[in-house]
C-alpha positions, 0 to 999 in steps of 0.5 A: 500500500502506498504510504502517501495514501495514508498521509493525505486527506481529501480535504487537504488535497482539494484545498491544495488544488484550489477547488475548495477553501478552508472555510468550505472544508470546515463547514463540510466537516461540521456537517459530516459530524452530524450526517456521518457520510463521506466527506466527498459526498458532503462537499458535493451536496453542499455544492462546493465541488462535483464528483468528476472534479474530486475524481480528477483531483484524487487521480493527480494527487495519488498518481492512480488511474481513472476509469469510466465504467459505463463502457466496459464489460466485467467478466462474470468470474469477477462479478461473482467474487464479492457480494452486492452488499459489500460493494454498496457499503464501500462504493467499490466494484472490481472490474478486471485482473491486472495485466502485469500481475494475475494475483492483483485485482483492479477495483474502482473506488470513489474513495481510494483512501478508505483502507477498510474497504481495501482490507475487506476486499483483500480478505474476501477475494484473496487477491491483492487490490489495486485501487482505480478511481471512478465517480460515486455515480458511475460505480453505483450505476455499474453495481446496478447494471451487474447486480440490480436484477439479481438483487431484485429477484432475491428480494422478491423470492424472500418476500414469497418465502415469508408470505408462504410462512404466513399460510394466509395466501387468500388474505387481503394485504395488511399494512404490516405486510405492505410495509415489510422490508422486502417489498419496501426494498424491491420498490426502492431498488426498482426505481433507483435502478431505472433512474441509473439506467436513464429510464423515463418510465417504469411499467409494472404490468400484471400478466396472467401468471407473472408480474413484468417490469419494463423500463422505457430507455431512449423511447424504447421499452426493455423487459427488466424482470419478471416476478411471481403474480403473488407479489403484485398486491404488495408491490401496488399497495407499497407504491400507492402508499408512497405516492399518496393514493387510496390503497383501498380503491382498486376498481378506478384509475388513480394518480399520485406523486413520489419525490425521491432522492437518488445519488443526491439528485431529487426526482419527481415521479408521477404515478398512474394506476389502471385496473386491468383484467389481470390486476392493477397496472402501474406506470411511473414517469420519472422527471428530474428538474435538471433534465427539463432545465436545459440550455438551448444548445442541448436541445439539438437545434441546428444553427438556422433553427436556433436563429428562428427560435431566438427570433420567435422568443424575442417577440413581445406578444403573440402565441408560440406553440410547441407541438408533437406527440406525447414524449416528444420533448415538448415540456423540455422545449417549453421550460427551456424557452421560459428559462431563456425569457425569465428576467427580473423585469417580467412577470411570468405565470404558468398553468400546468397539469401537472407542474413538472419542474419548479422554476425560480422567479416564475409563478406556477399554478397546478390545474385542479378539476376537483376544485374547478380550477381548469386551464380556462378558469385559471387563465381568466384569473391569471389575466388579472395578475398583470402578467407579461408572459403566460405559459399554458401546459396544453391547449385542449379545448376551444375555450382555452384556445380562445382565452389564449388568443385574446390574451396574446392580442391584448399584449401578452406573450403566450407559450403553449403546447398542442397535440398535432403531427406538424407545425402547419396542422397546428393552425388548422387544429385551432381553426377547427376549435372555433378560433376566428381565422383573422384573430389567429392570423393576428396572434400566432407568431411561431410554431415549433413541431418536434420529435425525439430520435435516438442517437447511435452509440459512438463507441459501437456504431458501424459504418456501411455503404448506403444502398440505392434504396437508402440514397433514395430515402436520403434524397441523395445522388444515386451514383455518388458513393455514400456511407451511413452508420447503423447500430451494433450494441456494446456494454456502454449502450446496454447492447441497444446500439443507441445512447441518448436522444436528440431533438428533430425540429420543424420551426415555422415562423408566421410570416405575412404570407402565412398570415394571409393564408390563415386569414383566408382559412387555408388548409394544412398543405397550403400553409406547409407549402408556403413555409417550405418556400420561405426556408422551413426545414421539415422534420424529415429534412432535419432527420436526414441530416442527422443520418448523413452526419452519423448521429442516427440511423435509417431506422430512426429516420423511417419513424419520422417519415412514417409519422409524416 
């Protein structure tokens, strides 16, 4: 063991690198005495630094290697050396044998100065331990990847055994059994594992003889686990308790909400229960404020679309619409737009169903139909609150649309979403809702239609020559050589071939020519044709560009074309 590791302390190293001050260290040490957590965790929680900065500092100061675990494959032999409880206790994971010494096991550690962890691993594995630095979050996610499903199944089996011992299989689930530790742990593990795997939704589905758990990652559903059907009542009851639902109501759909901290980040989880023929199905939608509050550059806008986006947001009054199907990133675009125009000299009020993320400096209202607080009734009250900017979560009916239009004409900037397939069809949808064409032409300033497409994993994507059919689809010269990329699959992307998503946009600025078509009640095709003549990039054109530059695949482009 390197003696320097025993002498150096994390706080001293961070001060030496000018990352924290002495006062910040003293504050963190006082907090540590109360919370009994690692100093690194405390420093990150207090906002004095971040995990990556700590890892880089340890790498430099201790002269150790740094490893990013998300892209590596760990041999099953190594996975079986240490149980999951020990790894979580010390935040460590063995990942390979040393190439220079077969008796040495390389172990990723968030804190390589924790000698107890090294001693425990040496004793358990009977190998010499070589510490390698990784971030706390990366280690936790990797433990989930290799041990999560096994851990969840073990908990499920433990619950089943305990249930059998009760010899009351036909008895209704009691509060004692609901709160029994195995089910509490199973639900907690299921949610944490989903978050670490970047899932947007968790589906807990009753089948005829089993309970299936699936995660939606980058827009696609993947089966994670299957459990005995006997577990369903307890799982559903536990989720209902923590989300504030009525545990006794099993015949009607319910909605609830969970607030949960995972890896020191707060998540808001919307829960929906729905009775099916095999039992209640639960869907949990995971939202993180950090994911919704992005900068414009992270949206995936091209330079020309960014200029249009900025020009639309600079308008002092009128209506800006964001359109697309459920799960197309409309909320992210709306919140990004609001953050962009949220300054101290404007009064911004939102009415949402539900409020997905709280933003400092903005007045946010949650729709509550039971209290007769609808989009329309809330909007009427908002107009008496001297707003500059109004955000409406969704225009669902003619009454809401009419109030929004009149608000924009009287000097307010109104931002909202609407469910249509294209920018041009949003106009005809509002006309169908009963909005007068001359009022709509006068009030509408821009429509942003969007979709999310999966990005190819940069580590494993494979290059191939485009076929004649590919070139036709991509609107390229059939005689020119063209290479495109397709998915393959590796440990980094969980063998899906895709990692993350980006936006595809169709931004229609309402020009005088388009206003004229709207006022004459022109159809969707006429509006779209004029917008294209004026330089609008369609969703298909934007997706084609992503295929040509290797960001996505032909498969993802086909989804956009099919929708159009």
